[in-house]
DRENDO-1510 file (C-alpha; in Angstrom, 1 decimal, always signed):
<recs>
REC; n; res; u; v; w
REC; 1; MET; -153.3; +8.2; -35.9 .
REC; 2; ASN; -151.4; +8.2; -32.2 .
REC; 3; VAL; -148.1; +9.7; -32.0 .
REC; 4; PRO; -145.5; +7.0; -29.9 .
REC; 5; GLY; -144.4; +8.1; -26.5 .
REC; 6; TRP; -140.8; +7.9; -27.8 .
REC; 7; VAL; -141.7; +10.9; -30.2 .
REC; 8; LEU; -143.3; +12.9; -27.5 .
REC; 9; VAL; -140.3; +12.7; -25.3 .
REC; 10; LEU; -137.6; +13.9; -27.8 .
REC; 11; PRO; -138.6; +17.7; -27.8 .
REC; 12; HIS; -137.6; +17.6; -23.7 .
REC; 13; VAL; -134.7; +15.6; -24.9 .
REC; 14; ASN; -133.6; +18.3; -27.3 .
REC; 15; GLY; -134.1; +20.8; -24.8 .
REC; 16; SER; -132.0; +19.2; -22.2 .
REC; 17; LEU; -129.2; +18.6; -24.7 .
REC; 18; ASN; -129.2; +22.4; -25.7 .
REC; 19; ALA; -128.8; +23.3; -22.0 .
REC; 20; LEU; -126.2; +20.8; -21.8 .
REC; 21; SER; -124.3; +22.4; -24.5 .
REC; 22; LEU; -124.6; +25.7; -23.3 .
REC; 23; VAL; -123.3; +25.0; -19.9 .
REC; 24; LEU; -120.2; +22.7; -21.3 .
REC; 25; LEU; -119.8; +25.7; -24.1 .
REC; 26; LEU; -119.4; +28.3; -21.0 .
REC; 27; GLY; -117.5; +25.9; -18.8 .
REC; 28; GLY; -114.9; +25.3; -21.5 .
REC; 29; PHE; -114.8; +29.6; -22.0 .
REC; 30; ALA; -114.0; +29.3; -17.9 .
REC; 31; LEU; -111.4; +26.6; -18.3 .
REC; 32; ILE; -109.3; +28.2; -21.1 .
REC; 33; ARG; -109.5; +31.5; -19.5 .
REC; 34; ASN; -108.2; +29.9; -16.4 .
REC; 35; GLY; -105.3; +27.8; -18.4 .
REC; 36; ARG; -106.8; +24.7; -18.2 .
REC; 37; VAL; -106.3; +23.5; -21.7 .
REC; 38; GLN; -107.1; +19.8; -21.4 .
REC; 39; ALA; -110.4; +20.3; -19.6 .
REC; 40; HIS; -111.2; +23.0; -22.0 .
REC; 41; LYS; -110.7; +20.3; -25.0 .
REC; 42; ARG; -113.0; +18.0; -23.0 .
REC; 43; SER; -115.6; +20.7; -22.5 .
REC; 44; MET; -115.8; +21.8; -25.8 .
REC; 45; LEU; -115.6; +18.2; -27.4 .
REC; 46; SER; -118.5; +17.6; -25.2 .
REC; 47; ALA; -120.4; +20.5; -26.2 .
REC; 48; PHE; -119.7; +19.4; -29.8 .
REC; 49; ALA; -121.0; +15.9; -28.9 .
REC; 50; ALA; -124.0; +17.2; -27.1 .
REC; 51; SER; -125.0; +19.5; -30.1 .
REC; 52; THR; -124.4; +16.4; -32.4 .
REC; 53; ILE; -126.6; +14.5; -30.5 .
REC; 54; PHE; -129.3; +17.2; -30.3 .
REC; 55; LEU; -129.2; +17.4; -34.0 .
REC; 56; ALA; -129.8; +13.9; -34.6 .
REC; 57; CYS; -132.4; +13.8; -32.0 .
REC; 58; TYR; -134.1; +16.8; -33.6 .
REC; 59; LEU; -134.1; +15.7; -37.2 .
REC; 60; ILE; -135.8; +12.2; -36.1 .
REC; 61; TYR; -138.3; +14.1; -34.0 .
REC; 62; HIS; -139.6; +16.4; -36.9 .
REC; 63; PHE; -139.3; +13.4; -39.2 .
REC; 64; ALA; -141.3; +11.2; -36.9 .
REC; 65; LEU; -144.0; +13.7; -36.3 .
REC; 66; HIS; -144.5; +14.3; -39.9 .
REC; 67; HIS; -144.9; +10.5; -40.4 .
REC; 68; TYR; -147.5; +10.0; -37.3 .
REC; 69; THR; -149.1; +13.7; -37.9 .
REC; 70; GLY; -148.5; +14.8; -41.3 .
REC; 71; SER; -147.0; +18.0; -39.8 .
REC; 72; GLY; -143.5; +18.4; -39.1 .
REC; 73; SER; -143.7; +20.8; -36.7 .
REC; 74; ARG; -145.7; +22.1; -33.4 .
REC; 75; ALA; -147.7; +25.2; -33.5 .
REC; 76; PHE; -146.8; +28.1; -31.1 .
REC; 77; PRO; -149.2; +28.2; -28.7 .
REC; 78; GLY; -149.0; +32.1; -27.7 .
REC; 79; THR; -150.7; +34.7; -29.5 .
REC; 80; GLY; -149.8; +38.7; -29.6 .
REC; 81; VAL; -146.5; +40.2; -28.6 .
REC; 82; VAL; -145.3; +37.1; -27.3 .
REC; 83; ARG; -145.8; +35.3; -30.7 .
REC; 84; GLY; -143.5; +38.1; -32.5 .
REC; 85; VAL; -140.7; +37.7; -29.6 .
REC; 86; TYR; -141.0; +33.9; -30.1 .
REC; 87; LEU; -140.5; +34.5; -34.0 .
REC; 88; THR; -138.0; +36.8; -33.6 .
REC; 89; ILE; -136.0; +34.5; -31.4 .
REC; 90; LEU; -136.9; +31.5; -33.7 .
REC; 91; ILE; -135.7; +33.2; -36.9 .
REC; 92; SER; -132.2; +34.3; -35.8 .
REC; 93; HIS; -131.7; +30.8; -33.9 .
REC; 94; ILE; -132.5; +29.1; -37.1 .
REC; 95; VAL; -130.1; +31.4; -39.5 .
REC; 96; LEU; -127.2; +31.2; -36.9 .
REC; 97; ALA; -127.9; +27.4; -36.3 .
REC; 98; PHE; -127.1; +26.9; -39.9 .
REC; 99; PHE; -123.3; +28.2; -39.3 .
REC; 100; VAL; -122.6; +26.4; -35.7 .
REC; 101; PRO; -121.5; +22.9; -37.3 .
REC; 102; ILE; -119.2; +24.9; -39.9 .
REC; 103; LEU; -117.7; +26.9; -37.0 .
REC; 104; ALA; -117.3; +24.1; -34.7 .
REC; 105; LEU; -115.8; +21.9; -37.2 .
REC; 106; ARG; -113.4; +24.9; -38.3 .
REC; 107; MET; -112.4; +25.2; -34.3 .
REC; 108; ILE; -111.6; +21.9; -33.9 .
REC; 109; TYR; -109.6; +21.1; -37.1 .
REC; 110; LEU; -107.5; +24.3; -36.0 .
REC; 111; ALA; -107.1; +23.0; -32.4 .
REC; 112; VAL; -106.0; +19.6; -33.8 .
REC; 113; LYS; -103.5; +20.9; -36.0 .
REC; 114; GLY; -102.1; +23.2; -33.3 .
REC; 115; ARG; -103.0; +26.5; -35.0 .
REC; 116; PHE; -104.2; +28.2; -31.6 .
REC; 117; ALA; -103.7; +31.6; -33.2 .
REC; 118; SER; -106.5; +30.9; -35.6 .
REC; 119; HIS; -108.4; +29.0; -33.5 .
REC; 120; LYS; -108.5; +32.0; -30.9 .
REC; 121; ARG; -109.4; +34.4; -33.7 .
REC; 122; TRP; -112.3; +32.2; -34.9 .
REC; 123; ALA; -113.4; +31.7; -31.4 .
REC; 124; VAL; -114.1; +35.4; -31.3 .
REC; 125; VAL; -117.0; +34.5; -33.9 .
REC; 126; ALA; -117.9; +31.0; -33.2 .
REC; 127; PHE; -118.1; +31.0; -29.4 .
REC; 128; PRO; -121.0; +33.7; -28.8 .
REC; 129; VAL; -122.9; +32.3; -32.1 .
REC; 130; TRP; -122.8; +28.9; -30.7 .
REC; 131; VAL; -123.5; +30.1; -27.2 .
REC; 132; TYR; -126.3; +32.2; -28.9 .
REC; 133; VAL; -127.7; +29.2; -30.6 .
REC; 134; SER; -127.9; +26.8; -27.8 .
REC; 135; ALA; -129.4; +29.3; -25.4 .
REC; 136; THR; -132.1; +30.5; -27.7 .
REC; 137; GLY; -132.7; +26.5; -28.3 .
REC; 138; VAL; -133.8; +26.3; -24.6 .
REC; 139; ILE; -135.7; +29.6; -24.9 .
REC; 140; ILE; -137.6; +28.0; -27.7 .
REC; 141; TYR; -138.3; +25.1; -26.3 .
REC; 142; ALA; -139.6; +26.4; -23.1 .
REC; 143; MET; -141.7; +28.7; -24.7 .
REC; 144; LEU; -142.7; +25.9; -27.4 .
REC; 145; TYR; -143.4; +23.2; -25.0 .
REC; 146; HIS; -144.1; +25.3; -21.6 .
REC; 147; LEU; -146.4; +28.2; -22.2 .
REC; 148; PRO; -150.1; +27.7; -21.8 .
REC; 149; ALA; -152.4; +28.1; -25.1 .
REC; 150; GLY; -153.3; +31.6; -25.8 .
REC; 151; TRP; -150.6; +33.0; -23.6 .
REC; 152; GLY; -149.6; +36.7; -24.7 .
REC; 153; SER; -152.9; +37.8; -25.6 .
</recs>
Protein backbone atom coordinates (compact mmCIF):
# COMPACT_ATOMS: atom_id res chain seq x y z
CA MET A 1 0.00 0.00 0.00
CA ASN A 2 1.33 3.44 -0.91
CA VAL A 3 1.86 6.00 1.82
CA PRO A 4 0.21 9.33 0.94
CA GLY A 5 2.45 12.37 0.53
CA TRP A 6 0.89 14.18 3.49
CA VAL A 7 2.11 11.38 5.77
CA LEU A 8 5.64 11.48 4.34
CA VAL A 9 5.94 15.23 4.91
CA LEU A 10 5.06 15.01 8.62
CA PRO A 11 8.56 14.01 9.83
CA HIS A 12 9.91 17.19 8.24
CA VAL A 13 7.14 19.23 9.86
CA ASN A 14 7.98 17.56 13.19
CA GLY A 15 11.69 18.33 12.85
CA SER A 16 10.83 21.95 12.06
CA LEU A 17 8.44 22.21 15.01
CA ASN A 18 11.12 20.87 17.37
CA ALA A 19 13.61 23.40 15.98
CA LEU A 20 11.06 26.21 16.35
CA SER A 21 10.34 25.18 19.92
CA LEU A 22 14.06 25.17 20.70
CA VAL A 23 14.54 28.67 19.25
CA LEU A 24 11.52 29.99 21.15
CA LEU A 25 12.73 28.42 24.41
CA LEU A 26 16.21 29.90 24.08
CA GLY A 27 14.72 33.25 23.05
CA GLY A 28 12.36 33.16 26.02
CA PHE A 29 15.29 32.50 28.34
CA ALA A 30 17.24 35.45 26.91
CA LEU A 31 14.17 37.67 27.20
CA ILE A 32 13.56 36.93 30.89
CA ARG A 33 17.25 37.39 31.64
CA ASN A 34 16.91 40.88 30.13
CA GLY A 35 13.78 41.64 32.17
CA ARG A 36 11.39 41.51 29.22
CA VAL A 37 8.61 39.66 31.04
CA GLN A 38 5.79 40.05 28.50
CA ALA A 39 8.02 39.07 25.58
CA HIS A 40 9.23 36.07 27.64
CA LYS A 41 5.61 35.07 28.26
CA ARG A 42 4.77 35.25 24.54
CA SER A 43 7.89 33.30 23.59
CA MET A 44 7.32 30.55 26.13
CA LEU A 45 3.62 30.18 25.30
CA SER A 46 4.60 30.01 21.63
CA ALA A 47 7.13 27.28 22.48
CA PHE A 48 4.37 25.40 24.29
CA ALA A 49 2.08 25.79 21.24
CA ALA A 50 4.83 24.56 18.89
CA SER A 51 5.48 21.57 21.15
CA THR A 52 1.76 20.80 21.36
CA ILE A 53 1.37 20.96 17.58
CA PHE A 54 4.48 18.77 17.29
CA LEU A 55 2.93 16.15 19.57
CA ALA A 56 -0.28 16.10 17.53
CA CYS A 57 1.60 15.78 14.23
CA TYR A 58 3.91 13.14 15.71
CA LEU A 59 0.98 10.99 16.83
CA ILE A 60 -0.86 11.46 13.53
CA TYR A 61 2.28 10.47 11.62
CA HIS A 62 2.86 7.28 13.58
CA PHE A 63 -0.79 6.21 13.49
CA ALA A 64 -1.01 6.96 9.76
CA LEU A 65 2.28 5.21 9.03
CA HIS A 66 1.02 2.14 10.88
CA HIS A 67 -2.26 2.30 8.98
CA TYR A 68 -0.57 2.43 5.56
CA THR A 69 2.46 0.17 6.18
CA GLY A 70 1.66 -2.01 9.18
CA SER A 71 4.59 -0.43 11.07
CA GLY A 72 4.37 2.76 13.06
CA SER A 73 8.05 3.54 12.89
CA ARG A 74 10.93 4.00 10.50
CA ALA A 75 14.06 1.87 10.83
CA PHE A 76 17.27 3.73 11.65
CA PRO A 77 19.55 3.59 8.57
CA GLY A 78 22.89 3.77 10.42
CA THR A 79 25.00 0.93 11.73
CA GLY A 80 27.85 0.38 14.15
CA VAL A 81 28.78 3.08 16.65
CA VAL A 82 26.42 5.64 15.12
CA ARG A 83 23.51 3.28 15.80
CA GLY A 84 24.52 3.13 19.47
CA VAL A 85 24.75 6.92 19.60
CA TYR A 86 21.33 7.21 17.96
CA LEU A 87 19.73 4.74 20.39
CA THR A 88 21.29 6.49 23.41
CA ILE A 89 19.94 9.85 22.26
CA LEU A 90 16.56 8.32 21.38
CA ILE A 91 16.08 6.58 24.74
CA SER A 92 17.03 9.65 26.78
CA HIS A 93 14.79 11.77 24.55
CA ILE A 94 11.79 9.48 25.00
CA VAL A 95 12.19 9.23 28.77
CA LEU A 96 12.53 12.98 29.25
CA ALA A 97 9.85 13.83 26.66
CA PHE A 98 7.31 12.13 28.92
CA PHE A 99 7.91 14.85 31.53
CA VAL A 100 7.86 17.92 29.26
CA PRO A 101 4.05 18.37 29.13
CA ILE A 102 3.80 17.92 32.90
CA LEU A 103 6.61 20.38 33.58
CA ALA A 104 5.43 22.90 30.99
CA LEU A 105 1.86 22.87 32.29
CA ARG A 106 3.16 23.29 35.85
CA MET A 107 5.25 26.27 34.75
CA ILE A 108 2.28 27.86 32.99
CA TYR A 109 0.05 27.29 36.02
CA LEU A 110 2.55 28.89 38.39
CA ALA A 111 3.01 31.89 36.10
CA VAL A 112 -0.75 32.38 35.66
CA LYS A 113 -1.20 32.25 39.44
CA GLY A 114 1.57 34.83 39.86
CA ARG A 115 3.70 32.42 41.89
CA PHE A 116 6.92 33.58 40.25
CA ALA A 117 9.32 32.37 42.96
CA SER A 118 7.98 28.82 42.52
CA HIS A 119 7.90 29.29 38.74
CA LYS A 120 11.59 30.22 38.82
CA ARG A 121 12.50 27.24 41.04
CA TRP A 122 10.66 24.82 38.75
CA ALA A 123 12.29 26.43 35.70
CA VAL A 124 15.69 25.24 36.93
CA VAL A 125 14.51 21.70 36.11
CA ALA A 126 11.86 22.27 33.45
CA PHE A 127 13.83 24.52 31.13
CA PRO A 128 16.88 22.27 30.58
CA VAL A 129 14.68 19.20 30.18
CA TRP A 130 12.50 20.93 27.58
CA VAL A 131 15.55 22.33 25.74
CA TYR A 132 17.18 18.89 25.73
CA VAL A 133 14.04 17.22 24.38
CA SER A 134 13.61 19.85 21.66
CA ALA A 135 17.28 19.74 20.64
CA THR A 136 17.48 15.95 20.63
CA GLY A 137 14.24 15.87 18.66
CA VAL A 138 16.01 17.81 15.90
CA ILE A 139 19.07 15.54 16.14
CA ILE A 140 16.93 12.38 15.99
CA TYR A 141 15.06 13.75 12.97
CA ALA A 142 18.34 14.55 11.20
CA MET A 143 19.82 11.15 11.99
CA LEU A 144 16.70 9.23 11.02
CA TYR A 145 15.82 11.05 7.81
CA HIS A 146 19.08 12.50 6.52
CA LEU A 147 21.75 9.87 7.15
CA PRO A 148 22.49 7.61 4.20
CA ALA A 149 21.56 3.94 4.61
CA GLY A 150 24.34 1.91 6.19
CA TRP A 151 26.19 5.00 7.43
CA GLY A 152 28.54 4.34 10.28
CA SER A 153 29.73 0.86 9.31
